[in-house]
C-alpha positions as CSV (number, residue, x, y, z in Angstrom):
1,X,6.4,-29.2,236.3
2,X,7.2,-25.5,236.4
3,X,10.9,-26.4,237.0
4,X,10.9,-28.6,233.9
5,X,9.2,-25.9,231.8
6,X,11.7,-23.3,233.0
7,X,14.8,-25.4,232.5
8,X,13.7,-27.8,229.8
9,X,16.6,-27.2,227.4
10,X,19.3,-27.3,230.1
11,X,17.9,-30.5,231.4
12,X,17.9,-32.1,228.0
13,X,21.5,-30.8,227.4
14,X,23.2,-31.7,230.7
15,X,21.4,-34.8,231.9
16,X,23.7,-37.0,229.8
17,X,26.9,-35.3,231.0
18,X,25.8,-35.4,234.7
19,X,24.9,-39.1,234.3
20,X,28.3,-39.8,232.7
21,X,30.0,-38.1,235.6
22,X,27.9,-40.1,238.1
23,X,29.0,-43.3,236.4
24,X,32.5,-42.7,237.7
25,X,31.2,-43.7,241.2
26,X,29.5,-46.9,240.1
27,X,31.1,-50.2,241.1
28,X,33.8,-51.6,238.8
29,X,33.3,-54.5,236.4
30,X,29.5,-54.2,236.4
31,X,29.0,-54.1,232.7
32,X,25.3,-54.8,232.7
33,X,24.8,-52.0,235.2
34,X,26.8,-49.5,233.1
35,X,24.8,-50.5,229.9
36,X,21.4,-50.1,231.5
37,X,22.4,-47.0,233.4
38,X,23.6,-45.3,230.2
39,X,20.5,-46.4,228.3
40,X,18.1,-45.0,230.9
41,X,20.2,-41.8,231.2
42,X,19.9,-41.3,227.4
43,X,16.2,-42.0,227.4
44,X,15.5,-39.1,229.8
45,X,16.5,-36.4,227.3
46,X,14.5,-38.2,224.6
47,X,11.4,-38.1,226.7
48,X,12.0,-34.4,227.5
49,X,12.6,-33.8,223.8
50,X,9.2,-35.3,223.0
51,X,7.7,-33.1,225.6
52,X,9.4,-30.1,223.9
53,X,8.1,-31.2,220.5
54,X,4.5,-31.4,221.6
55,X,4.7,-28.1,223.6
56,X,6.4,-26.3,220.7
57,X,4.3,-23.7,218.9
58,X,5.4,-23.7,215.3
59,X,3.4,-20.5,214.5
60,X,5.3,-18.5,217.1
61,X,8.2,-16.5,215.7
62,X,11.6,-16.5,217.2
63,X,13.2,-19.0,219.5
64,X,11.3,-20.9,222.2
65,X,12.1,-22.4,225.6
66,X,14.9,-19.8,225.9
67,X,17.3,-19.9,228.9
68,X,20.2,-17.6,229.5
69,X,22.9,-17.9,232.2
70,X,26.0,-15.7,232.7
71,X,29.0,-17.6,231.5
72,X,31.8,-15.2,230.6
73,X,30.4,-11.8,231.2
74,X,33.7,-10.0,230.6
75,X,33.6,-10.7,226.9
76,X,29.9,-10.7,226.5
77,X,29.3,-14.5,226.3
78,X,26.5,-16.3,228.0
79,X,25.0,-19.8,228.0
80,X,22.0,-18.8,225.9
81,X,19.8,-21.7,224.9
82,X,16.8,-21.8,222.6
83,X,15.2,-23.8,219.8
84,X,13.2,-23.1,216.7
85,X,11.7,-25.7,214.2
86,X,15.1,-26.2,212.6
87,X,17.1,-26.9,215.8
88,X,14.3,-28.8,217.6
89,X,14.1,-31.3,214.7
90,X,17.8,-32.0,215.2
91,X,17.5,-32.2,219.0
92,X,14.8,-34.8,218.5
93,X,17.0,-36.8,216.1
94,X,19.9,-36.7,218.5
95,X,18.0,-37.8,221.5
96,X,16.4,-40.6,219.5
97,X,19.6,-42.0,218.0
98,X,21.7,-41.9,221.1
99,X,19.7,-44.5,223.2
100,X,19.4,-46.7,220.1
101,X,23.2,-46.5,219.6
102,X,23.8,-47.3,223.3
103,X,21.4,-50.3,223.0
104,X,23.3,-51.4,219.8
105,X,26.5,-51.3,222.0
106,X,25.3,-54.0,224.5
107,X,27.6,-56.4,222.7
108,X,30.7,-54.3,223.7
109,X,32.6,-56.2,226.5
110,X,35.8,-54.2,226.9
111,X,36.1,-51.0,229.0
112,X,32.3,-50.7,229.0
113,X,32.1,-47.9,231.7
114,X,34.5,-45.6,229.7
115,X,32.6,-46.4,226.4
116,X,29.2,-45.5,227.9
117,X,30.5,-42.4,229.5
118,X,32.0,-41.2,226.2
119,X,28.7,-41.7,224.5
120,X,26.8,-39.6,227.1
121,X,29.4,-36.8,226.9
122,X,29.1,-37.0,223.1
123,X,25.4,-36.5,223.3
124,X,25.8,-33.4,225.4
125,X,28.3,-32.0,222.9
126,X,26.0,-32.6,219.9
127,X,22.9,-31.2,221.7
128,X,24.9,-28.1,222.7
129,X,25.6,-27.2,219.1
130,X,21.9,-27.4,218.2
131,X,20.7,-25.4,221.2
132,X,23.3,-22.7,221.5
133,X,22.3,-19.1,220.7
134,X,25.7,-17.8,221.7
135,X,28.4,-18.1,219.1
136,X,31.3,-18.8,221.5
137,X,29.3,-21.4,223.3
138,X,28.3,-22.9,219.9
139,X,32.1,-23.2,219.1
140,X,32.8,-24.8,222.5
141,X,30.2,-27.5,222.0
142,X,31.3,-27.9,218.4
143,X,34.8,-28.9,219.6
144,X,33.7,-30.8,222.7
145,X,31.9,-33.3,220.4
146,X,35.2,-34.2,218.7
147,X,36.9,-35.6,221.8
148,X,34.5,-38.5,222.7
149,X,34.3,-39.6,219.0
150,X,38.1,-39.6,218.7
151,X,38.4,-42.0,221.7
152,X,35.5,-44.1,220.5
153,X,37.2,-44.7,217.2
154,X,40.7,-45.0,218.7
155,X,39.9,-47.4,221.5
156,X,37.0,-49.5,220.2
157,X,37.6,-49.3,216.4
158,X,38.9,-51.8,213.9
159,X,42.5,-52.6,212.9
160,X,43.3,-49.3,211.3
161,X,41.7,-47.2,214.1
162,X,44.7,-45.1,215.1
163,X,45.1,-43.7,211.6
164,X,41.4,-43.1,211.2
165,X,40.9,-41.4,214.5
166,X,43.9,-39.1,214.0
167,X,42.7,-38.2,210.5
168,X,39.3,-37.5,211.9
169,X,40.7,-35.2,214.6
170,X,43.2,-33.4,212.3
171,X,40.6,-32.7,209.5
172,X,37.9,-31.4,211.8
173,X,40.1,-29.4,214.1
174,X,42.0,-28.0,211.2
175,X,38.8,-26.9,209.5
176,X,37.7,-25.2,212.8
177,X,40.7,-23.0,213.2
178,X,39.4,-20.4,210.8
179,X,36.0,-20.7,212.4
180,X,37.5,-19.8,215.8
181,X,39.2,-16.7,214.5
182,X,36.0,-15.6,212.7
183,X,34.0,-16.1,215.9
184,X,36.5,-14.0,217.8
185,X,36.3,-11.3,215.2
186,X,32.6,-10.9,215.7
187,X,32.9,-10.9,219.4
188,X,35.6,-8.2,219.3
189,X,33.7,-6.0,216.9
190,X,30.4,-6.1,218.7
191,X,31.2,-6.9,222.3
192,X,28.7,-9.8,222.3
193,X,28.5,-13.4,221.0
194,X,24.7,-13.5,221.2
195,X,23.4,-14.8,217.8
196,X,20.1,-12.9,217.9
197,X,22.0,-9.6,218.2
198,X,24.7,-10.6,215.7
199,X,22.2,-11.4,213.1
200,X,21.2,-7.8,213.0
201,X,24.5,-6.0,213.7
202,X,26.8,-8.1,211.4
203,X,24.5,-7.9,208.4
204,X,23.8,-4.2,208.8
205,X,27.6,-3.3,208.9
206,X,28.5,-0.7,206.2
207,X,30.4,-2.7,203.5
208,X,32.6,0.4,202.8
209,X,33.7,0.9,206.4
210,X,37.3,-0.1,207.4
211,X,38.1,-3.1,209.5
212,X,41.6,-4.4,210.2
213,X,42.9,-2.1,207.5
214,X,40.5,-3.7,204.9
215,X,37.0,-2.9,203.7
216,X,34.3,-4.5,205.8
217,X,33.1,-6.4,202.7
218,X,36.6,-8.0,202.3
219,X,36.7,-9.0,206.0
220,X,33.2,-10.4,205.8
221,X,34.2,-12.5,202.7
222,X,37.2,-13.9,204.6
223,X,35.0,-14.7,207.6
224,X,32.4,-16.3,205.3
225,X,35.0,-18.7,203.9
226,X,36.3,-19.5,207.4
227,X,32.8,-20.5,208.4
228,X,32.2,-22.3,205.1
229,X,35.3,-24.5,205.2
230,X,34.7,-25.5,208.8
231,X,31.2,-26.6,208.0
232,X,32.1,-28.2,204.6
233,X,34.7,-30.4,206.3
234,X,32.1,-31.6,208.8
235,X,29.3,-32.3,206.2
236,X,31.6,-33.5,204.5
237,X,31.6,-31.9,201.1
238,X,33.9,-33.0,198.3
239,X,36.9,-32.6,198.3
240,X,37.0,-32.3,202.1
241,X,35.4,-35.8,202.6
242,X,38.3,-38.1,202.7
243,X,38.3,-38.5,206.5
244,X,34.8,-39.9,206.4
245,X,35.2,-43.3,204.9
246,X,38.2,-44.1,207.1
247,X,36.4,-42.9,210.3
248,X,33.3,-44.8,209.4
249,X,35.0,-48.0,208.5
250,X,37.2,-48.1,211.6
251,X,34.6,-46.9,214.1
252,X,32.5,-49.3,216.3
253,X,29.0,-49.9,215.0
254,X,27.3,-47.5,217.4
255,X,30.0,-44.8,216.7
256,X,29.2,-45.0,212.9
257,X,25.5,-44.7,213.7
258,X,26.0,-41.5,215.6
259,X,28.7,-40.2,213.2
260,X,26.4,-40.6,210.2
261,X,23.2,-39.9,212.0
262,X,24.1,-36.7,213.9
263,X,27.7,-35.5,213.6
264,X,27.5,-34.9,209.9
265,X,24.4,-32.8,210.5
266,X,26.4,-30.3,212.6
267,X,28.0,-29.0,209.4
268,X,24.8,-28.6,207.5
269,X,23.2,-27.0,210.6
270,X,26.1,-24.5,210.7
271,X,25.3,-23.5,207.1
272,X,21.6,-23.0,208.0
273,X,22.0,-21.4,211.4
274,X,25.1,-19.2,210.8
275,X,26.1,-18.8,207.1
276,X,22.7,-18.0,205.5
277,X,21.6,-15.5,208.2
278,X,25.0,-13.9,208.8
279,X,26.3,-13.8,205.3
280,X,23.3,-13.5,202.9
281,X,25.2,-11.4,200.3
282,X,28.4,-13.6,200.4
283,X,26.3,-16.7,200.3
284,X,24.4,-15.6,197.2
285,X,27.7,-14.5,195.5
286,X,29.4,-17.8,196.1
287,X,26.3,-20.0,195.9
288,X,27.5,-21.3,192.5
289,X,30.7,-22.7,194.0
290,X,28.7,-24.2,196.8
291,X,26.3,-25.8,194.4
292,X,29.2,-27.2,192.3
293,X,30.8,-28.8,195.4
294,X,27.4,-30.2,196.4
295,X,26.9,-31.8,192.9
296,X,30.4,-33.2,193.0
297,X,29.6,-34.8,196.4
298,X,26.4,-36.3,195.0
299,X,28.0,-37.7,191.8
300,X,31.4,-38.7,193.1
301,X,30.0,-40.0,196.4
302,X,27.7,-42.3,194.4
303,X,30.4,-43.4,192.0
304,X,32.8,-44.1,194.9
305,X,30.1,-46.0,196.8
306,X,29.4,-48.3,193.8
307,X,33.1,-49.1,193.5
308,X,33.5,-50.4,197.1
309,X,33.8,-54.1,198.0
310,X,33.7,-53.3,201.7
311,X,30.1,-53.2,202.9
312,X,30.8,-50.5,205.5
313,X,32.7,-48.3,203.1
314,X,29.9,-48.5,200.6
315,X,27.5,-47.2,203.2
316,X,30.1,-44.5,204.3
317,X,30.4,-43.1,200.8
318,X,26.7,-43.1,200.5
319,X,26.6,-40.4,203.2
320,X,28.8,-38.1,201.1
321,X,26.2,-38.7,198.3
322,X,23.1,-38.0,200.5
323,X,24.5,-35.0,202.3
324,X,25.3,-33.5,199.0
325,X,21.6,-33.1,198.4
326,X,21.4,-31.1,201.7
327,X,24.0,-28.7,200.5
328,X,22.4,-28.4,197.1
329,X,19.2,-27.3,198.7
330,X,21.1,-24.8,200.8
331,X,22.9,-23.4,197.7
332,X,19.6,-23.0,195.9
333,X,18.2,-21.1,198.8
334,X,21.3,-18.8,198.9
335,X,20.7,-18.0,195.2
336,X,17.1,-17.0,195.7
337,X,16.4,-16.5,199.4
338,X,12.8,-15.6,200.2
339,X,11.3,-17.2,197.1
340,X,8.9,-20.1,197.1
341,X,11.4,-22.3,195.3
342,X,14.1,-21.5,197.8
343,X,11.8,-22.5,200.7
344,X,10.9,-25.7,199.0
345,X,14.6,-26.5,198.6
346,X,15.4,-25.6,202.2
347,X,12.4,-27.7,203.5
348,X,13.9,-30.6,201.6
349,X,17.4,-30.0,202.8
350,X,16.4,-29.9,206.5
351,X,14.1,-33.0,206.1
352,X,17.0,-34.7,204.3
353,X,19.2,-34.1,207.3
354,X,16.6,-35.8,209.5
355,X,15.8,-38.6,207.0
356,X,19.5,-39.4,206.4
357,X,20.0,-39.6,210.1
358,X,17.4,-42.4,210.3
359,X,18.4,-44.4,207.2
360,X,22.2,-44.1,207.6
361,X,22.1,-45.1,211.3
362,X,20.0,-48.1,210.4
363,X,22.3,-49.1,207.5
364,X,25.4,-48.9,209.6
365,X,23.8,-50.8,212.4
366,X,22.8,-53.6,209.9
367,X,26.3,-53.7,208.6
368,X,27.5,-54.1,212.2
369,X,25.0,-56.9,212.8
370,X,26.3,-59.1,210.0
371,X,29.9,-58.1,210.8
372,X,29.6,-59.4,214.4
373,X,28.5,-62.8,213.0
374,X,30.9,-63.2,210.1
375,X,33.8,-60.9,211.1
376,X,34.1,-59.7,207.6
377,X,32.7,-56.8,205.6
378,X,33.9,-58.1,202.2
379,X,30.9,-58.2,199.9
380,X,32.5,-60.9,197.9
381,X,32.5,-63.3,200.9
382,X,28.7,-63.0,201.4
383,X,26.1,-64.0,198.8
384,X,22.8,-65.8,198.9
385,X,22.2,-65.2,202.6
386,X,18.5,-64.5,202.4
387,X,17.3,-68.1,203.1
388,X,19.6,-68.2,206.2
389,X,18.5,-64.8,207.7
390,X,15.1,-63.9,206.2
391,X,14.2,-61.4,208.9
392,X,17.6,-59.6,208.7
393,X,17.2,-59.6,204.9
394,X,13.8,-58.1,205.0
395,X,14.9,-55.3,207.4
396,X,18.0,-54.7,205.2
397,X,16.0,-54.3,202.0
398,X,13.5,-52.0,203.7
399,X,16.2,-49.7,205.1
400,X,18.1,-49.8,201.8
401,X,15.0,-48.8,199.9
402,X,14.7,-45.7,202.2
403,X,18.3,-44.8,201.5
404,X,17.6,-45.3,197.8
405,X,14.7,-42.9,197.8
406,X,11.8,-45.3,197.1
407,X,8.4,-43.5,197.0
408,X,6.5,-44.3,200.1
409,X,9.5,-44.1,202.3
410,X,11.2,-41.0,203.9
411,X,14.1,-40.5,201.5
412,X,11.9,-39.9,198.5
413,X,10.1,-36.9,200.1
414,X,13.2,-35.0,201.1
415,X,15.2,-35.6,197.9
416,X,12.2,-34.7,195.8
417,X,11.7,-31.4,197.6
418,X,15.4,-30.6,197.2
419,X,15.4,-31.4,193.5
420,X,12.0,-29.6,192.9
421,X,13.2,-26.5,194.8
422,X,16.7,-26.4,193.2
423,X,15.3,-26.9,189.7
424,X,12.7,-24.3,190.3
425,X,15.3,-21.8,191.3
426,X,17.2,-22.7,188.0
427,X,14.1,-22.3,185.8
428,X,12.9,-19.1,187.4
429,X,16.0,-17.1,188.1
430,X,19.4,-18.9,188.0
431,X,19.8,-21.2,185.0
432,X,23.0,-22.7,186.2
433,X,21.0,-24.3,189.1
434,X,18.9,-26.2,186.6
435,X,22.1,-27.5,185.0
436,X,23.5,-28.5,188.4
437,X,20.3,-30.2,189.4
438,X,20.2,-32.1,186.1
439,X,23.8,-33.3,186.7
440,X,22.8,-34.4,190.2
441,X,20.4,-36.9,188.7
442,X,23.4,-38.9,187.6
443,X,24.1,-39.3,191.3
444,X,20.6,-40.5,191.9
445,X,20.9,-43.1,189.2
446,X,24.1,-44.5,190.8
447,X,22.4,-44.4,194.2
448,X,20.1,-47.0,192.9
449,X,23.0,-48.9,191.4
450,X,25.1,-49.1,194.6
451,X,22.2,-49.9,196.9
452,X,21.1,-52.8,194.6
453,X,24.7,-53.9,194.4
454,X,24.9,-54.1,198.2
455,X,21.7,-56.1,198.4
456,X,22.6,-58.4,195.6
457,X,26.1,-59.2,197.0
458,X,24.8,-59.9,200.5
459,X,21.4,-61.5,200.1
460,X,21.0,-62.9,196.5
461,X,22.9,-65.1,194.1
462,X,24.5,-68.5,194.9
463,X,24.6,-69.1,198.6
464,X,28.1,-69.1,200.2
465,X,28.0,-72.5,202.0
466,X,30.5,-71.3,204.6
467,X,27.7,-69.5,206.4
468,X,25.2,-72.4,206.2
469,X,26.9,-75.1,208.3
470,X,29.3,-75.7,211.2
471,X,30.9,-73.2,213.5
472,X,30.5,-70.3,211.0
473,X,26.7,-70.9,210.6
474,X,25.0,-67.5,210.3
475,X,22.4,-66.8,213.0
476,X,19.3,-64.6,212.6
477,X,19.1,-61.0,213.9
478,X,18.1,-61.2,217.6
479,X,15.4,-59.4,219.6
480,X,17.6,-56.6,220.9
481,X,18.8,-55.8,217.4
482,X,15.3,-55.8,216.1
483,X,14.3,-53.4,218.9
484,X,17.0,-51.0,217.7
485,X,15.6,-51.0,214.2
486,X,11.9,-50.8,215.0
487,X,11.8,-47.0,215.9
488,X,14.0,-46.2,212.8
489,X,11.8,-48.3,210.5
490,X,8.6,-46.9,211.9
491,X,9.7,-43.3,211.4
492,X,11.1,-44.1,207.9
493,X,7.6,-45.3,206.9
494,X,5.6,-42.7,208.8
495,X,7.5,-39.8,207.2
496,X,7.3,-41.5,203.8
497,X,3.5,-41.8,204.1
498,X,2.7,-38.7,206.2
499,X,5.5,-36.1,206.2
500,X,3.2,-33.2,207.2
501,X,3.8,-33.7,211.0
502,X,7.5,-32.7,210.7
503,X,7.4,-30.6,207.5
504,X,4.9,-28.2,209.1
505,X,7.4,-27.5,211.9
506,X,10.3,-27.2,209.5
507,X,8.4,-25.0,206.9
508,X,7.3,-22.5,209.5
509,X,10.9,-22.1,210.7
510,X,12.1,-21.7,207.1
511,X,9.5,-19.0,206.4
512,X,10.3,-17.1,209.5
513,X,14.1,-17.3,209.1
514,X,14.5,-16.9,205.3
């Protein structure tokens, strides 16, 4: 047990990658073996994450379960791992969704070994971003996560997968170029990439001192935007969002689950872990621009979602809408960091990251369930399916209501906190935030509209007789698929009824950090 306690984070981080490497030596053409091996290998980090969650002391300041190993001593970089309430919530979300996505992939029949290996490598890449306390290692894991997702879309995606995978790679790598230069800048200036040290040294830099022939304040502003654009592309914020609908639409079902459930959270996590602590002055100065982009994502995401006739694209655009609320909460906190309203907004933003991971993963999985049976995502070709698939219909309505923000389910709690905190910042100190929050309500209105449109087109109205008889007869959701949904639905309901168990951890992290 001492070994587990000492190396808890590195075990959670590297078990999936080691398991993926071990899969190389498994016998060929044993698809069931690959599936079950990958599922078990992904469950181990989840069990260890639960152990970390229950052993975590939310009242203890700083990072916990810290580990540090020399990696590149010549430039002051080390494999420094640690978690606080913010990162531990994201680690738990990642280790929960990965085994569910792998279980959802049991219907994959082509190149199963490579598929499962990529998923395990992807899990390590995502976990590394949330655990890293070294800026260079953070960037390495940030980029590592792109490669498995590129191949998952490119090899197992739909008809337009080559275009979608290339667009995904170009957008996200292009956005990261400035991030790499800014990371190098900090390393050169201070001789270390350790985040705990950089938090103090970078923020205490004299703004009037000279760097690269410019004032330190100018250099910090340029570096701020390099960080911001990289994270805005990943969230994605309007107008950097256009890669998302294509990637989601063409990705395999499990790929969409992880893309929406975890990968989008990397960008929001970057805002919280790096931009607010490293650039508090710049973040406050440009918070109005960030809030504007967040509201644009909320409103335009909702409008675009309502306009879709492809079920999967409808859900994809809804992610732009929902992640906009996360960034709105972050912008409110940047305006008034340290105030009660800012903390409420940040609590809502972080909880929204977790909640959206649950509901978006569930929605994409349910789209995949009906697509596997009908081989179409065209909403006009469904209609009246509730009598044929009542269990599927009930699960779809439940998950849709969580996405809509129905009181009693998780989405309501987080969106309410974001709106309450952002509006409070507006009323008490920054009137423009009150205006932005009011405009964001238009997005909430259309959230209800596009969710109800999706339910109506699929489940209600005159039944499409093509799915009632013959070889195209629609079959009910099966046991394996229900097992995928049960943990998501249980957490959606539990957070909706009793959010204190997770908000306590998040809130204490917010109070200590900001």
